[in-house]
C-alpha positions in Angstrom: 0.0 0.0 0.0 1.6 3.2 -1.1 1.7 6.3 1.0 0.0 9.4 -0.2 2.3 12.0 -1.9 3.6 14.7 0.4 2.3 18.1 -0.6 4.9 20.8 -1.0 4.7 23.6 1.5 3.1 26.8 0.2 5.6 29.4 -1.1 5.9 32.6 0.8 4.6 35.5 -1.2 7.1 38.2 -1.8 6.1 41.4 0.0 7.9 44.5 -1.1 9.8 46.1 1.7 9.2 49.8 2.4 12.9 50.5 2.3 13.2 49.1 -1.3 9.9 50.5 -2.7 11.0 54.1 -2.8 14.2 53.5 -4.8 12.3 51.2 -7.1 9.8 54.0 -7.8 12.6 56.5 -8.4 14.1 54.2 -10.9 11.1 54.4 -13.1 11.8 56.8 -16.1 10.0 60.1 -15.9 8.4 59.7 -19.3 6.6 56.6 -18.0 5.2 58.6 -15.1 3.9 61.1 -17.6 2.2 58.4 -19.6 0.6 57.1 -16.5 -0.6 60.6 -15.5 -2.2 61.1 -19.0 -3.8 57.7 -18.6 -5.3 58.6 -15.2 -6.8 61.8 -16.5 -8.1 60.1 -19.6 -9.7 57.4 -17.5 -11.4 59.9 -15.2 -12.7 62.0 -18.2 -13.9 58.9 -20.0 -15.9 57.8 -16.9 -17.4 61.3 -16.5 -18.3 61.6 -20.2 -20.0 58.2 -20.2 -21.9 59.1 -17.1 -23.0 62.4 -18.7 -24.0 60.7 -22.0 -27.6 61.6 -21.5 -26.8 65.3 -21.4 -24.5 65.2 -24.4 -27.3 64.6 -26.9 -25.5 62.2 -29.1 -22.1 64.0 -29.0 -20.5 61.3 -26.9 -17.9 60.2 -29.6 -16.9 63.8 -30.1 -16.6 64.4 -26.4 -14.5 61.3 -25.9 -12.2 62.4 -28.8 -11.8 65.8 -27.3 -11.1 64.3 -23.8 -8.4 62.2 -25.4 -6.9 65.2 -27.0 -6.9 67.1 -23.7 -5.2 64.2 -21.7 -2.8 62.8 -24.3 -0.4 65.9 -24.4 0.4 65.3 -20.7 2.4 62.2 -21.9 4.9 64.6 -23.5 4.7 67.5 -21.0 8.5 67.3 -20.4 9.7 66.9 -24.0 7.1 69.0 -25.9 5.7 71.3 -23.2 4.7 74.2 -25.5 3.1 72.1 -28.3 1.4 69.8 -25.8 -0.2 72.6 -23.9 -1.4 74.4 -27.0 -3.0 71.2 -28.3 -4.6 70.5 -25.0 -5.9 74.0 -24.5 -7.4 74.1 -28.0 -9.2 70.8 -27.3 -10.5 72.2 -24.0 -11.8 75.3 -25.7 -13.5 73.2 -28.4 -15.1 71.1 -25.7 -16.5 74.2 -23.9 -17.8 75.7 -27.2 -19.2 72.7 -29.0 -19.8 70.0 -26.3 -20.8 70.0 -22.6 -17.7 71.1 -20.6 -16.2 68.4 -18.5 -15.4 69.2 -14.8 -12.1 67.1 -15.1 -10.6 68.6 -18.3 -9.6 72.0 -16.7 -7.4 70.3 -14.2 -5.5 68.5 -17.0 -5.1 71.9 -18.6 -3.7 73.3 -15.3 -1.1 70.5 -15.1 -0.1 71.2 -18.7 0.2 75.0 -18.0 2.4 74.3 -14.9 4.5 71.9 -17.0 4.9 74.6 -19.7 6.4 77.0 -17.2 8.6 74.3 -15.7 10.0 72.6 -18.7 9.9 75.0 -21.6 12.9 77.3 -22.4 12.8 80.7 -20.8 11.4 82.6 -23.8 9.0 80.0 -25.1 7.6 79.5 -21.6 6.0 83.0 -21.8 3.5 81.7 -24.4 1.8 80.0 -21.4 0.0 83.1 -19.9 -1.2 84.3 -23.3 -2.5 80.9 -24.3 -4.2 80.5 -20.9 -5.9 83.9 -21.3 -7.3 83.0 -24.8 -8.4 79.5 -23.5 -10.2 81.1 -20.5 -12.0 83.5 -22.8 -13.3 80.6 -24.9 -14.1 78.3 -22.0 -16.1 81.0 -20.1 -17.6 82.6 -23.2 -21.2 82.0 -22.0 -20.6 81.7 -18.2 -18.5 84.9 -18.0 -21.4 87.2 -18.9 -23.4 86.0 -15.9 -20.6 85.4 -13.3 -17.5 87.4 -14.3 -15.8 86.9 -11.0 -15.5 83.1 -11.6 -13.3 83.4 -14.8 -11.1 86.0 -13.1 -10.5 83.8 -10.1 -9.8 80.7 -12.2 -7.5 82.7 -14.4 -5.6 83.9 -11.4 -5.3 80.3 -10.2 -4.1 79.1 -13.6 -1.5 81.9 -13.9 -0.3 81.1 -10.4 0.3 77.5 -11.4 2.3 78.7 -14.4 4.3 81.1 -12.2 5.2 78.3 -9.8 6.5 76.1 -12.6 8.4 79.0 -14.2 9.9 80.1 -10.9 11.0 76.6 -10.1 12.7 76.3 -13.5 14.6 79.5 -13.1 15.8 78.6 -9.6 17.0 75.2 -11.0 18.9 77.2 -13.8 20.5 79.4 -11.2 21.6 76.4 -9.2 23.0 74.7 -12.3 24.9 77.9 -13.3 26.3 78.2 -9.8 27.4 74.5 -9.9 29.1 75.0 -13.3 30.8 78.2 -12.2 32.1 76.4 -9.0 33.3 73.5 -11.2 35.2 75.9 -13.5 36.8 77.6 -10.5 37.9 74.3 -9.1 39.3 73.2 -12.4 41.1 76.5 -12.8 42.5 76.3 -9.3 43.7 72.7 -9.9 45.4 73.7 -13.1 47.1 76.6 -11.4 48.3 74.3 -8.6 49.7 71.8 -11.0 51.4 74.6 -13.0 53.0 75.8 -9.8 54.1 72.2 -9.0 55.7 71.8 -12.4 57.4 75.2 -12.3 58.6 74.8 -8.7 60.0 71.2 -9.0 60.9 70.4 -12.6 61.8 74.0 -13.5 64.1 74.4 -10.6 66.0 71.1 -11.2 66.4 71.8 -14.9 67.9 75.2 -14.1 70.4 73.6 -11.7 71.3 71.0 -14.4 71.9 73.8 -16.9 74.2 75.6 -14.4 76.1 72.4 -13.7 76.4 71.7 -17.4 77.8 75.1 -18.1 80.3 74.8 -15.3 81.3 71.3 -16.5 81.9 72.6 -20.1 84.2 75.3 -18.8 86.2 73.0 -16.6 86.3 70.0 -18.9 89.9 70.5 -20.1 91.4 72.1 -17.0 89.9 70.2 -14.1 88.6 66.8 -15.3 88.1 65.6 -11.7 85.9 68.6 -10.9 84.1 68.0 -14.2 83.4 64.4 -13.1 81.8 65.7 -9.9 79.6 68.1 -11.8 78.5 65.4 -14.2 77.7 63.2 -11.2 75.7 66.0 -9.7 73.8 66.5 -12.9 72.9 62.8 -12.9 71.6 63.0 -9.3 69.7 66.2 -10.0 68.1 64.6 -13.1 66.9 61.7 -11.1 65.3 64.0 -8.6 63.7 65.9 -11.5 62.2 62.6 -12.7 60.9 61.8 -9.2 59.3 65.2 -9.0 57.8 64.8 -12.5 56.4 61.4 -11.5 54.8 62.9 -8.4 53.1 65.6 -10.4 51.9 63.1 -12.9 50.5 61.1 -9.9 48.5 64.2 -9.0 47.1 64.3 -12.6 46.2 60.6 -12.3 44.5 61.3 -9.0 42.4 64.0 -10.8 41.4 61.3 -13.3 40.4 58.9 -10.6 43.5 56.7 -10.9 46.8 56.4 -9.1 48.1 56.9 -5.6 46.2 59.7 -3.7 49.4 61.3 -2.7 51.2 60.9 -6.0 54.1 58.7 -6.8 56.4 60.3 -4.2 55.8 62.5 -1.1 56.3 66.3 -1.5 59.5 67.7 0.0 59.4 69.9 3.1 61.7 72.0 5.4 63.8 68.9 6.3 64.8 68.7 2.6 66.2 72.2 2.4 69.6 70.9 3.4 69.6 68.5 0.4 68.5 71.5 -1.8 71.3 73.6 -0.5 73.9 70.8 -1.1 72.6 70.5 -4.7 73.1 74.2 -5.4 76.5 74.1 -3.7 77.5 71.5 -6.3 76.5 74.0 -8.9 78.8 76.7 -7.4 76.4 78.7 -5.2 77.1 78.9 -1.5 73.9 78.5 0.5 74.0 79.5 4.2 71.0 77.8 5.8 69.5 78.6 9.2 66.5 76.7 10.3 64.7 77.3 13.6 64.0 73.8 15.2 60.4 74.9 15.9 59.9 75.4 12.1 60.4 71.7 11.6 57.2 71.0 13.5 54.7 73.1 11.5 51.7 71.6 9.7 52.4 69.7 6.5 50.8 72.4 4.2 53.2 75.1 5.7 56.1 72.6 5.5 55.7 72.0 1.8 55.0 75.7 1.1 58.1 76.9 2.9 60.2 74.5 0.8 58.6 75.6 -2.4 59.1 79.3 -1.6 62.8 78.8 -0.8 63.2 76.7 -3.9 61.7 79.4 -6.2 63.9 82.1 -4.6 67.0 80.0 -5.1 66.0 79.2 -8.7 65.7 83.0 -9.4 69.1 83.5 -7.8 70.7 80.9 -10.1 68.9 82.2 -13.2 69.1 86.0 -12.7 71.2 87.2 -9.8 74.7 86.1 -10.7 75.3 85.7 -6.9 78.1 83.9 -5.2 76.2 83.3 -1.9 72.7 83.4 -0.6 71.3 83.2 2.9 68.2 81.3 3.8 66.4 81.7 7.1 63.4 79.8 8.3 62.0 80.8 11.7 58.8 80.1 13.6 57.8 82.5 16.3 54.7 84.4 17.4 52.3 82.1 15.6 53.9 82.8 12.2 56.4 81.0 10.0 58.9 83.4 8.4 60.9 82.5 5.3 63.6 84.8 4.1 66.1 84.5 1.2 68.7 87.2 0.6 71.5 86.9 -2.0 74.5 89.0 -2.9 73.8 89.3 -6.6 73.2 92.1 -9.0 70.1 93.3 -7.2 66.9 94.6 -8.7 67.2 95.6 -12.4 65.6 98.7 -13.9 62.0 98.2 -14.9 61.7 95.2 -12.5 58.5 93.2 -12.6 57.8 89.9 -10.9 57.8 86.9 -13.2 55.7 83.7 -13.2 57.7 82.2 -10.3 57.2 85.1 -7.9 53.5 85.3 -8.9 53.2 81.7 -8.1 54.8 82.3 -4.7 52.3 85.1 -4.1 49.4 82.8 -5.0 50.7 80.1 -2.6 51.1 82.5 0.2 47.7 84.2 -0.4 45.9 80.8 -0.2 47.5 80.2 3.2 46.5 83.7 4.5 50.0 85.1 4.6 51.9 87.9 3.0 55.1 88.2 0.9 57.4 91.0 -0.1 60.4 91.1 -2.4 62.8 93.7 -3.7 66.3 95.1 -3.0 68.3 93.3 -0.3 70.6 94.7 2.4 73.2 95.8 1.7 72.6 94.7 -1.9 71.3 91.8 -4.0 67.7 90.6 -3.9 65.6 89.7 -0.9 62.4 87.7 -0.6 60.4 87.4 2.6 57.2 85.5 3.3 55.2 85.1 6.5 52.6 82.4 6.9 50.2 82.1 9.9 50.6 78.9 11.9 47.2 77.4 12.8 
């Protein structure tokens, strides 16, 4: 005797969770919601027209066709707001003039007028109030003579709906313009920052290499041992230039969403000034370096900025000053980090104007809330002094 088959347990019915329902609704394309809105209005108008068939005196087919023409433009209210509203308003006027007016149709027209103000371009949106005025004149052609206050109140309500849509669109445009302006400013600041990085790092090291190459060319026949040292220094400086270039390229990759967030190599700071001075010493420039111990403990942003300021000042000394020695002082006192570079070169030439490097220093100092001054040194040469507030 066989046993009866076991019945499978009933499957649990999937119940949509409230936390997932809202994201699912937001994922529905907007044009589908517009089609659904047009369908709802058409359904309500169809039910009302069929219920009022006795009062239509055989005009039910025409009334249904006009109701369809009033509701259908709502399906394209975002993509064709002007044409959709004009078609719907014309159908509503025809319904009022030739068929019994529907109590549902005006609300579909109100939604279309609001959509016209919200989605149409600025100039074309102004067709809404004039079209609404003409539509009201046709809709209340008979009723307005007996009750003039009703058309005026309805017209005010319709124009208010258009104004709400138009104002919302203009505020959205302003927010988008502000967002684009902020984006352009951020891009410009990032470009300026990368330009400063390239100028400060790669530009400096290439100038040192050129000075070393010139010195090696002059000493090649007379002092081959000294020439060998200069060539070795050029090799070392070139490797550092490649490291700096790789770091800046790392910043570019970070902007594109790739690469190490800090770049390929860490940025130099005050602790690296001794290596910078030694590099320039190999190029024939005596650098006297004095660093306050407290200056080595400043925040990282000030640490990097101080190094870049000194680097740019020394680059200008190598390129323009013709100096034999330069003094570099970095002090931290009274809540301020002071960086001063003073050389014994030719001083300030006639018609002096700051170049790209000094303008970059001024930008860097300004971002940090400090101040910078440059000009004739004491008793001669060129002097640059920058003060940065220490947070």
